[in-house]
PAZAPA-4460 file (N, C-alpha, C; in steps of 0.05 Angstrom, whole numbers, plus 32768, in hexadecimal, padded with zeros to 4 digits):
% residues 120
    n_x    n_y    n_z   ca_x   ca_y   ca_z    c_x    c_y    c_z   seq   type   mol
   8647   8761   8773   865A   8772   8766   8653   878F   876F     1      X     A
   8668   879E   8776   8665   87BA   877E   8675   87CC   876D     2      X     A
   8669   87E3   8766   8677   87F7   8755   8676   8811   8764     3      X     A
   868D   881F   8765   868F   883A   8771   868F   884E   875B     4      X     A
   867C   8861   875B   867B   8877   8748   8681   8891   8757     5      X     A
   8696   889F   874D   86A0   88B7   875B   869F   88CF   8747     6      X     A
   868F   88E3   874F   868D   88FB   873F   8681   8911   8750     7      X     A
   868A   8929   874E   867F   893F   875E   8664   8948   8754     8      X     A
   865C   893F   873D   8641   8946   8732   862E   892E   8737     9      X     A
   8619   8934   8747   8605   891F   874C   85F8   8916   8732    10      X     A
   85F3   8929   8720   85E7   8921   8707   85F8   890E   86F7    11      X     A
   8613   8913   86F7   8625   8901   86E8   8626   88E6   86F6    12      X     A
   8626   88E5   8710   8625   88CB   871E   860D   88BB   8716    13      X     A
   85F6   88C9   8714   85DE   88BB   870C   85DF   88B2   86EF    14      X     A
   85EB   88C2   86DD   85EE   88BA   86C1   8600   88A1   86BF    15      X     A
   8616   88A2   86CD   8629   888B   86CD   861B   8872   86D8    16      X     A
   860D   8875   86ED   85FE   885E   86F9   85EA   8853   86E6    17      X     A
   85DB   8865   86D9   85C7   885C   86C6   85D4   884E   86AE    18      X     A
   85EA   8858   86A5   85F9   884C   868F   8604   8830   8697    19      X     A
   860E   882E   86B0   8618   8815   86BA   8602   87FF   86B8    20      X     A
   85E9   8807   86BE   85D3   87F5   86BE   85CD   87EA   86A2    21      X     A
   85D9   87F6   868D   85D6   87EC   8672   85ED   87DB   8669    22      X     A
   85FF   87D4   867B   8616   87C3   8675   8615   87A9   8685    23      X     A
   862B   879A   8685   862D   8782   8695   862C   8787   86B2    24      X     A
   862D   87A0   86BA   862D   87A8   86D7   8610   87AF   86DF    25      X     A
   85FC   87A6   86D0   85E0   87AD   86D6   85D7   87A6   86F2    26      X     A
   85E1   8790   86FD   85D9   8787   8717   85EB   8790   872E    27      X     A
   85FE   87A1   8727   8612   87AA   873B   8605   87BC   8750    28      X     A
   8610   87BB   8768   8609   87CE   877D   861B   87E6   8777    29      X     A
   860F   87FD   8774   861E   8816   876E   861F   8827   8787    30      X     A
   8638   882E   878E   863D   8840   87A5   8648   8859   8799    31      X     A
   863F   8870   87A3   8647   888A   8798   8657   889B   87AC    32      X     A
   8669   88AB   87A1   8678   88BE   87B1   867B   88D8   87A1    33      X     A
   867D   88EF   87AF   867E   8908   87A0   869A   8914   879D    34      X     A
   86AE   8907   87A9   86CA   8910   87A4   86DD   88FA   87AD    35      X     A
   86F6   88FE   87A8   870A   88E9   87AF   870C   88E3   87CC    36      X     A
   8708   88F7   87DD   870A   88F3   87FA   86F4   88DF   8803    37      X     A
   86DB   88E5   87FB   86C5   88D3   8802   86C9   88B8   87F6    38      X     A
   86D2   88B7   87DD   86D5   889E   87CF   86EB   888D   87DD    39      X     A
   8700   8899   87E6   8716   888A   87F3   870B   887D   880D    40      X     A
   86FB   888C   881B   86EE   8880   8834   86DC   8869   882D    41      X     A
   86CE   886B   8817   86BC   8855   880E   86CD   883D   8806    42      X     A
   86E3   8841   87F9   86F5   882B   87F2   86FE   881C   880B    43      X     A
   8706   882C   881F   8710   8820   8838   86FA   8813   8848    44      X     A
   86E2   881E   8848   86CC   8814   885A   86B9   8801   884C    45      X     A
   86B4   8805   8832   86A0   87F5   8825   86AA   87E3   880F    46      X     A
   86C4   87E3   880A   86D0   87D2   87F6   86CF   87B5   87FE    47      X     A
   86D6   87A3   87ED   86E2   87A8   87D3   86CD   87AF   87BD    48      X     A
   86D6   87BE   87A9   86C5   87C4   8792   86CF   87B5   877A    49      X     A
   86BD   87AE   8768   86C4   87A0   8750   86CE   87B4   873B    50      X     A
   86C5   87CD   873D   86CB   87E2   872A   86C9   87FD   8737    51      X     A
   86DB   880F   8731   86DA   882B   873A   86DA   883C   8721    52      X     A
   86C6   884E   871F   86C4   8862   8709   86C5   887D   8716    53      X     A
   86D9   888D   870D   86DD   88A7   871A   86E0   88BD   8706    54      X     A
   86D5   88D5   870D   86DB   88ED   86FF   86F8   88F5   8705    55      X     A
   8703   8907   86F5   871F   8910   86FA   871F   8929   870B    56      X     A
   870F   893D   8702   870E   8957   870F   86F9   8958   8724    57      X     A
   8701   8958   873E   86EF   895A   8754   86FC   896A   876A    58      X     A
   86EB   8976   877B   86F7   8985   8792   8701   8972   87A7    59      X     A
   8710   897C   87BA   871B   896E   87D1   8731   895A   87CA    60      X     A
   872C   8947   87B9   8740   8934   87AF   8737   892D   8792    61      X     A
   8748   8933   877F   8741   892D   8763   8743   890F   875D    62      X     A
   873A   8907   8746   873A   88EB   873F   8755   88DF   873D    63      X     A
   8769   88ED   8733   8783   88E2   8731   8790   88DD   874C    64      X     A
   878C   88EF   875F   8797   88EB   877A   8788   88D4   8787    65      X     A
   876D   88D2   8783   875D   88BC   878D   8768   88A2   8783    66      X     A
   876D   88A0   8769   8778   8888   875D   8793   8880   876B    67      X     A
   87A4   8894   876E   87BF   888F   877A   87BB   8885   8796    68      X     A
   87A8   8890   87A5   87A4   8887   87C1   8799   886B   87C2    69      X     A
   8787   8865   87AF   877B   884A   87AD   8792   8835   87A8    70      X     A
   87A2   883C   8795   87B8   8829   878E   87CC   8827   87A5    71      X     A
   87D1   883D   87B3   87E3   883C   87CA   87D9   882A   87E0    72      X     A
   87BF   8826   87E2   87B3   8814   87F5   87B6   87F7   87ED    73      X     A
   87BF   87F2   87D4   87C2   87D7   87CA   87A9   87CD   87BD    74      X     A
   8796   87DF   87B8   877C   87D7   87AC   8780   87D5   878D    75      X     A
   877B   87BE   8782   877F   87BB   8765   8765   87BA   8755    76      X     A
   8750   87C4   8760   8736   87C6   8753   8738   87D3   8738    77      X     A
   872A   87C9   8724   8729   87D6   870A   8720   87F3   870E    78      X     A
   872F   8806   8703   872A   8823   8707   8729   8831   86ED    79      X     A
   8714   8840   86E8   8711   884F   86CF   8709   886C   86D5    80      X     A
   8713   887E   86C4   870B   889A   86C6   86F5   889F   86B1    81      X     A
   86E1   88AE   86BA   86CC   88B8   86A8   86D0   88D6   86AA    82      X     A
   86DB   88E2   8695   86E5   88FE   8698   86E6   890D   867E    83      X     A
   86E8   8927   8680   86ED   8938   8669   870A   893A   8663    84      X     A
   871B   8930   8676   8738   8930   8673   8740   8919   8660    85      X     A
   873D   891E   8646   8740   8908   8633   8758   890B   8620    86      X     A
   876A   891E   8626   8782   8920   8615   8794   8908   8619    87      X     A
   87A4   8903   8605   87B7   88EC   8607   87C9   88EE   861F    88      X     A
   87D2   8905   8626   87E4   8909   863D   87D5   8902   8657    89      X     A
   87BD   890B   8659   87AD   8905   8672   87A7   88E7   8674    90      X     A
   87A0   88DB   865D   879B   88BE   865E   87B4   88AF   8666    91      X     A
   87CA   88B6   865C   87E4   88AA   8663   87E9   88AD   8680    92      X     A
   87E4   88C5   868B   87E8   88CB   86A7   87D7   88B8   86B8    93      X     A
   87BE   88B5   86AF   87AB   88A3   86BE   87B4   8886   86BE    94      X     A
   87BD   887D   86A7   87C6   8861   86A4   87DF   885D   86B5    95      X     A
   87F2   886F   86B4   880A   886D   86C4   8804   886C   86E2    96      X     A
   87EE   887A   86EA   87E7   887A   8707   87D7   8861   870F    97      X     A
   87D0   8851   86FB   87C2   8838   8702   87A6   8836   86F8    98      X     A
   879C   8849   86E7   8782   8846   86DC   8782   8831   86C7    99      X     A
   876B   8823   86C4   8768   880E   86B0   875D   8819   8696   100      X     A
   874E   882F   8697   8742   883A   867F   8738   8856   8685   101      X     A
   8731   8865   866F   8724   887E   8672   870C   887F   865E   102      X     A
   86F7   888C   8666   86E0   8890   8655   86DC   88AF   8654   103      X     A
   86DB   88B9   863C   86D8   88D6   8639   86BB   88DF   863C   104      X     A
   86B7   88F6   8648   869D   8903   8649   869A   8915   8632   105      X     A
   8684   8917   8625   866C   8907   862A   8670   88EB   861E   106      X     A
   8663   88D7   862A   8665   88BC   8620   8649   88B2   8618   107      X     A
   8649   889E   8608   862F   8892   8600   862D   8877   860E   108      X     A
   8615   886D   8610   8611   8852   861C   8620   883D   860D   109      X     A
   8620   883F   85F2   862E   882B   85E2   864C   882C   85E6   110      X     A
   8657   8844   85E7   8674   8847   85EC   867C   883D   8607   111      X     A
   866B   8842   861B   866F   8839   8636   866F   881A   8637   112      X     A
   865B   880F   8629   8659   87F1   8628   8672   87E5   861C   113      X     A
   867C   87F1   8606   8694   87E6   85F9   86AC   87E5   860C   114      X     A
   86B0   87FB   861B   86C7   87FB   862D   86C2   87E8   8645   115      X     A
   86AA   87E7   864F   86A3   87D6   8665   86A6   87B8   865D   116      X     A
   869F   87B2   8644   86A1   8797   863B   86BE   878D   863A   117      X     A
   86D1   879F   8638   86ED   8796   8638   86F7   878F   8653   118      X     A
   86E7   8794   8668   86F0   878E   8683   86EA   8771   868B   119      X     A
   86DC   8763   867B   86D5   8747   8681   86EE   8735   8683   120      X     A
***
């Protein structure tokens, strides 16, 4: 199982990866990218992924555009945003674009586990 974690903050990528290790994805191979451009290349070259977790606000290509590009490729991998963009309107925008869920920052390990458990 492979998981793609996309965030422009290396520290946040490490936190997400550490938190993933506390869920059913503990044995997953985690691939990291620092923006949507790099992540899209990883989807094309290193996929398929079982799960993609992306920040929303990133330079070069933001998370929403990355999601749209992934879906345009016909990739139906489970996709979630881990973001501070947690208003109802933003969540609706993400779901309409093809996101499966959003997790608000800051998140707890328990909250993360609850959302990840619904993916089974």
